N, C-alpha and C positions, 0 to 999 in steps of 0.2 A: 454344512458347506465349508465353514471356516475353522473347524476344530483343529485341522492339521497345520494351521499357519505357524504354530510355534516351531515346527520342524524346518521352516524355510528361513534362512538367515540373510538372504539377499533377494533383490528384485528379479534377477535372472531365474533363479529357482522358482520364484513365485509365479512368473508368467508361464514358465514351462508347466507348472502344476495346473494353472487355469487352462492352458492349451490342451491338456490331456483330459481333465475332468469336466471342463465346460467348453469344449472345442467349438461348437456351433452357436454358442450364446454370443450375443452382441456385447462387445466391450465398450465401444464408443460410437456415437453418432455425431455428424457435423452438419449444421444448418448453413447452407451456402450463403444465403442473403439474410440470415437470421430467422428465416421462416420456412424455407424449403429444404428438406433433407437431401443433401448432396450425396452422401455416402455413409455407410456404416462398416465397421470392421469387427470381425469376430476374434475371439482369443486365438484360434488356430491361425487365422490370416495374419494377425499381428505377430505372432511367434515366427511364422514363415518369413515375413518381410524382415523382421529383426535379424534372423539368422543369415539371410541373403546379404543384408547391409553389412553385417559383421564380417563376413567372408571377404567382401570387396574392401572394406575398411582396413582389414589386417594386411592387405597387399600394399596399402599406402602408408601405413605407420605401424607402430608396435604397441603392445600392451603397456599400460601405464603412461602413455603419452596423452596429450589433450587434443580435442577436436571441437571446433565451433559449429553449432547448429543454427542456421538462419533460414526461416521459411516465411512466406507471406502469411498474414493473419488468416487468410482464407484457406490455408493448407494445414489445418489442424491435425488431421489424421496422419499426414505425411511427416509432420513434426514429431508426433508421438512415436512413429515407427523408427525415425532416425535416432531419437533419444534412446529407445530400447536397443537399437542396433549398436550404438556405442557401448552400452553396458554388456551386450552379448559378445563384443570384441575385447572386453577388458580395457577399453579406452575411456579416458575421463571426459565426459560430456561437458561442454560449455554452452548452455542455452543463451541465445542472444535475440534481441528484437530486430525486426526488419527496419533498417534505417529509412526514415521518411524525409529527412532534410540534412543539411550540412552538419548540424550538431549530432544527429544520429550516426552519421558516418564517423565523426570524430570519436564518439563514445565507443563505437565498434572497433575502431583502430586501437583505442586504449586497451580494450579487452583482449584483442589479439596479441598485443605486445605483452600485457600482463600475464596471460595464460601460457604464452609460448606456443600456441597452437600453429601447426603447419598444414592442417587439413580443415576445409570448410565443407560441410554437408549442406546442400541447398537444392533448388530446382531451377529449371530452365528460365522461368519468368524473372528470376532475380539475378541470374548469372552475369550477364553483361554489365548491369549496373554496378554490381559488387566489384567486378574485375576492373572497371574504369575508375572506381573511387578509392580502392584500398591500395596502400603502398607497401604493405609487408611483402618482402621478396620470397621466392621459392614456395609459394602456397600450392598445395594440391587441392584441386577442385573435384568434389564428389557430387555429381548431379544424379539424384536418385529417381528421376522420372521414369527412365527406361530400364530400370534394374531387372535383371533376369532372376526370377524367383527360383530357378533350378539351382542356383548357387547355394541355396539353403541346405542342400544335402551334404555339402562339404564342411559344414560348421562343426567345430569342436568346442566343448564347454571350456570357458576360460577359467583360470585359477583365481578364484575369488574367496577371500576370507572376510569376516565381519569388519576388519579394519581397512579393507580395500576402498580406495576412493571411487565413488560412483560418478560424481559430477561436481563442478564448481558453480555455486549459486552466487552470482554477483549481487552485491548490495545495491539498493536503489539509487544511491547517490544523493539523497535528500540532505545530507549533512557533509558532503565532501566527495572526494574521488571514489568511484565504485571500487570495491575490493572483492576478490574471489573467495568466498567461504568454502572450505573443504568439507564436503558431505560424504561420509562413508556409508556403506551399506548398513552397518549397525545403527548409525545415526538415523537413517531414513526409516528403517523398520521400527525402531523404538518410537520415533515421533508419529509414525502412522498408527501405532497402537494407541497412543495418547489421543490422536484425532478421532479414532473410532469410538473410544470410550466417551470422550467429551461430547461428541456430536450424537452419540447414541445410535450409530449406524448398525444395521442388521440386514437380513436377507430381503427386506422389503424396501431398502433405501434406493432412491434414484436421484442423481445429481444433474443439475442444469447450470451452465455458467457461460460467461463471456469474457472472463478475466484472461489476460494474455498468458499463453502457455509457457512462455519463457520465464515468467515471473513466479516467485515462490508460492503465492496464493493460488495461481492457476495450475502450476506444475505439480506441486506437492499436495495442495489442498484439494485439487479436483482430479487431475490425471492419475497420480499415483494412489490416492486414497480410493478411487474407484477400482483400481486393480487390486488393492489390498482387501477391500470388502468383497470384491467379486460381483459387483453390481454395475449396471450400465450408467454411463454419464453422457450428457448431451452438451455439445459446445456450439458456440457461434463466435464470429469475429467481434472483437471490441468495437471495430468501426461500425458494424451493423447495429450494435446496441446504441452507440452515440448518435448515429443517424436517425434512429427511430427507437427510443427507449422502450416502448410498449412491447417490442419483440421479446425482451427478456421475460416479461410476465406471461406473454402468450405461450412461450415454450414451457414455462413452469406449469401452466394450465393444461396444455396439450399432453405433456408427458407425465403428468401427475408427480412432479418432482417433490421430493421430501427435503432436500438440502440445496440451498443456493444462497450466495451472498456476495458482498462487495464492500468497498469503502463507503463511508457515510454519504459522499457526494452523489452516488448512484441512486440511493433511496430518495434523496432530495430532488434529483432530476426527474424521477418518475412522478413525484407529487406535482411537479410543474408542467409536465408535458403529456400526461395521460388525461383524456377527457372522461367525463362520467359515462358517455356512451360506450367508449372503449372498455372501461372498467366493467360495465354490466355484462360483457361477453366473457369475462374471466371467471375461473374457478380456482381460487388459491387455497382451498381447504386442505390440500395434501401437504402444503409447505409447513414443516414443523421446525426447521432450523434455518432461520434467515440471519446468517452470521454477518457481523459487521466488524471490520478492523482496518488497520493500516493508516488510519487518520483519526482525529478526535471524533468520538461518537456523541452526537448531540440529541438530547432528549426532545428538543423541538422537532427534529426530523422524525424520530420514532413516533411521536404523538400525531404529527401531521399524516404520516404514512398510514398508521393504524386507523385514524379517523376516516381517511378517504377510501381505503381498501378493505375495511372490515365488511362492507356489504357483499363482497364477493368471496368471503370465507377466510380472510387473513385474520389470524389470532395474535393478540399482543404478546403472549408468551412465546411466540415463535422467534421474536427478536433474540439474537444470541451475540451480545458483545463479547469480543475476545481480543487477545493480545498476543503478538508474536513478531518474529523478525528473522531475517535470513541467517544471522549468526546462531540462532537457536534451532536451525533447520526449518522450523516454521512456528508451531504452536508453543506458547509459554503458559497461557492461562485461559480458562473458559469456565462458564458457569454450569449449572444443572439444566439440562435440556428442557424440562417441563416447567421450570420456574420463571417468573417474571424477572427482568433485569433489576439489579439493585441500584436504587437511586439515593444519593445523598446531597444535602445542601451544605456547602462548605463556606465558611467565613472568608471573604476575600482578603481582608486586612491581615488576618492570621496567616493565610497562605503565603503572603509576601514575605513573611518571616519564617517560612518553612514549618509552620505549626498548623495543626488540623483541628478546627472546631466545627462540629457538624450540627445540623438541625434536621428534623424529619419532615419539615414542611418549608415551603418557600418563604423567605424573609428578605427584607431589604439588606443589602450588603452581603448577601450569600449567593454563591454560584452553584448551579445545579451540575452534578457530576454523575457519570454512569460507571458502575463497577464493571471490571473486565474479567471477573471470575477468579478462580483459584488454581493452584498447581495440581498436576495430575501425576500418577505413578510415583516414581522416585524423586521427582523434581522438588527443589527447594527455592523459595523466593524470599530474599531479605532486602531491607532498606538500609542504605549505608550513606554516611556523610561523604560526599565526593572529595572533600578536601582532607579531612583527618583520617578517612577510611575506617572509622569506628561505626559499629552498628547503631542504627537509630531505633527508637522504641515505637510502639504503636502511636498513631496520631502525630507523627513527625514526617515531613517530606524529605526525601533523599533520593539518591540514585538507586535504581532497581538492579539488583544482582541476582543471578540465576545459576543453579547448579543442577546437573542431571545427565543421564546417559544419552539423551536425545540431542544434545547440543552439537554444533559443528566443531571441527577439530582445529580451527584457526584459519588464518588468511594465507592463501597460496603465495609462497615465496616471500613472505614478509614476517620473519620471526620476531622482530621488535614490536610490531603492532599486535601480533598474536599474543605475545607475553603480556602486553599492557591490557588487552581486552579480554582474553580467554583464561588468564592465569592469575586472577586477582585474589588476594587474601585480606581478610579483615585485620586491622592493626590491633584492636583490643582483645579479640578472641582467637586470632590466628586460624580462623576457619577458611577453607578453600579447597581446591580452586573454584572460583566463580567467574561467570561471564559478566562483564560490565556492559550493561545495555546502552548506556548513554541517555536513558530515559529517566525522568523524575516521576515519583509517585509516592503513595503511602498505602499501608495495609490497615484494614479494620477487620479484626479477626483474621480469616484467611483470604478475604476479598481484596483484590488489588485495584487501586484507582490510579490512573495516569494523569499527571498534571502538566507535563510538557517535556521538551528535550533539554538536556543539561546544557548543551552548547548553543541553544536557541534562546535561552532566557535573556531578556533584555534588562538593562540596569539604567534607570533614570532617577536622578536626585536621591540615590541611595536605596531605592525600592526595586525589588524584582518584579518583572512583568512577563507573563507568558504571551508570546506573539499571537497564538491562536485565539486568545481571549479578546485581544484588541481587534484582530481581524474580524471576528464574529460581530463585534460592536459596529464596526465600519460597514460591513456588508448589510446589516439590518437597518442602517440609517437612511437608505435611499433605494427605491425600486430599480434604479439604473445600475446598481452594483451587483455583479454576478456573485452568487453564493459559491463558497469554497474556491474562490479565484482572487485572493488578495494575499499580500505579504507585508507584514510589519517587520521592519528591519531597523537596525541602529547604525548610524554613521557618525564618525568623529569630525566635528567642526570646531576648530580653534580649541582643541583639547577637551571639548565637551561632547558627550553622547547625545545625539539628536534622533528623534523618531521620524522615520519616513514611511509613508503608506503607499504601496503600489496596488492599484485596484483595476481589475478588468471591468469593462462596461458592457451591459447587454446590447446586442446588435441593434435592437429597435430604438435605443436611446443615443446612438453614436452621433447623429446629426443634430440632436436637440440639446444635449447636455452642455451646460456652461459652468465651468468649475467655480467661477466667482460667485455664482448664485447659491452654492451649497457649502462652500468651504467653512464659513463661520459656524453653520449648524453642525457639521461633522466635527470640527475642532472642539466645540463645546461638549458634544456628546462623549467624545473620547476623554476629554478632561474630566467631565463629571463622573464617568464610570471608572476611570483608571488613573486619574491624577497625573496625567502626562500631557504635554503639549505637542501638537504635530508641527514638525519643522518643514516637511515637504509632503505634498500630496500629488501623486502621479496617476493619471488615468491612462490606461492602455487598451488596445484593441482586443476584441473577443477572441479567446483561444490562444493568446500570445504569452500568458504568464508561464514561466518555466515550471514544469512538473516532472516528477519521476514517472516511470511506466505504470505505477500503481495509483497515480493521482495525487501524490504528496507534493506540496509546494516546496520547490527548491529555493529556500530563502537565501542560501549563500550565493547561488547563481543569480538570483534577483538582485542582490546587492552588487554583485560584479557588473551586471548589465546597467544598473542605475548609475554606478560610478563612471562607467565608460561611455554612457549615453547611447546604448544600443537597444533600449526598450522600444517596443512598437507603440509609439506615443500617440495619444489623442490630445491631451492637454496636461498641463502641470502647474502647480502653485508652490511657491517657496516663501517662507517667512522673510519679510524685508530685512535687508542687511543691517539696518540701524535698529532693529527691534531688540529690546532688552530680553535676555534669555535666562537671567538668574531667577531663582524660585520666587523671591519676593515680588519682582516685577511681573512675573507670570500670574501670581495670585491677584495682584492689583488689577491686572487686565481682565481676568475672568470674573472678578467680583465688581467690576465697574459697570453700572447700568448702561453706559454707551455701547459696551460690547454686545449686550443683548438686543439693544435697539438696532445695531448693525446687523445682527443675526436675523432678526425678524424682517428687516428691510430687504436683505438679500433673498430670503425665502419668498417674500411677496413679489419681488422683482422677477424671480424665477417663474412663479406661477403666471404672472402677467405675460412674460415672454412666451410661455408655452401656449397661452390662449391664442396668440397670433401666428403660431407656426403652422 
């Protein structure tokens, strides 16, 4: 079925091939409420809709221009048709998420301005809301609900070369303003081959997913990969999954999916919300690639998930940790499909000095880390000192640099950032060009381990700290704290860096939690494990912490909201103004028996308080 793929250099030719050779086979299915199949679309039907959309689109704009695609989460098939319609017209697609609040409209306005798009493809249900909120002048609105399919007969094949831009994949904004990564047809076809090989996809593969289709993991990893492999994929709205997480597993069970995945938080969510009775109705034995990426992958989550779901056929070796980013089109590294994830125990003290000392079993002072696989095809991964730009050796932490044909071509209309990010050269060996990922990690053999973000690393008392490590410690210190919903940030107070923790509270605890009853315990736990003192501890409402569309914590936005007082507050604690903050005074405080008496007293007071609630 797929032997002829090498002859197709772009997505338009590929869909045309599928529409001819597999015309009546289902390409995509969409589950309206996460359970009921709303509709399915064959390759022939998708090709026809794409041609009709392209004809209409070319009357509104010209080849090489940009067009924004915005559809409700529940209109997955319509989104796919609109995306392919842009490609069929030779128009650069700009996938965007449907705005749900004021921040969402602000983000959409930024993308409209950045991309220069003058056409928006959408449907009737969103039209009036978008028109009322967006201020960009002279927009052309293309509502695809009532499209005449007869227009398809007027379609002519656009002039597409491997270097033709297919779409702009905007970055998630977890570390700053979103930027439009330029993805050519050559980029996408090369990265698709990497995905196919890494995931071991073949003529028996079936995908299921709920990831947003405008996001790179949903669009490239699910929609386009399904087209590339020529096998069906089943989608549901991310809202349907969040409302009832079991729906994801029920779809995998029903459609005998082989490939499905999400960021770490989703696996954790299933462990907490699926009952044993619900689990016993599932069959997960077909699931052989449970990919996990986009945020730190936690061994505890994998262990808990396997322990709970193994009775219904889930196998530990199905876990597939991987690493990727929009700037690389998608995939950068992944392991061998049939092998267990590689686990290492890394000395925390050495890690703070950018050195790697590992052990093969759990030990005190060592942090467990999950390998994210190795490079594929022509790709090369190296570790570089981000300051000197010299290559670092094995067992040293540095910035991850990547080269290969599957990388994006730069940032749209931003040559300076493109040069800094996509055209890096090592200073000592003059190798390049490389993509600077902004992520920190190390290599052991060919296996890549991620330690954190270069610009998220916190510095206290001369020591480096990874925010996700501190966040994990805080989240595990009390049952009221929501997992994957905290931010450790640094603020400058009187010339000194101070640690601030922003933490969501589980809804069931909102009325009963008292910050004074737990602050001493949390402060001691963080100090004991990370040798840093908490300056401020902020409890916020469920679902209010800023995240990207893929679920990453937006620490920069958290910091902004903390400083301007716009967090959705439940309660907060600050270190007293007269408290000594030098290292010597802090050490005296934590090693003073009175500190621990105070900690035990507040814990006891909290327990007593809960007895009378």
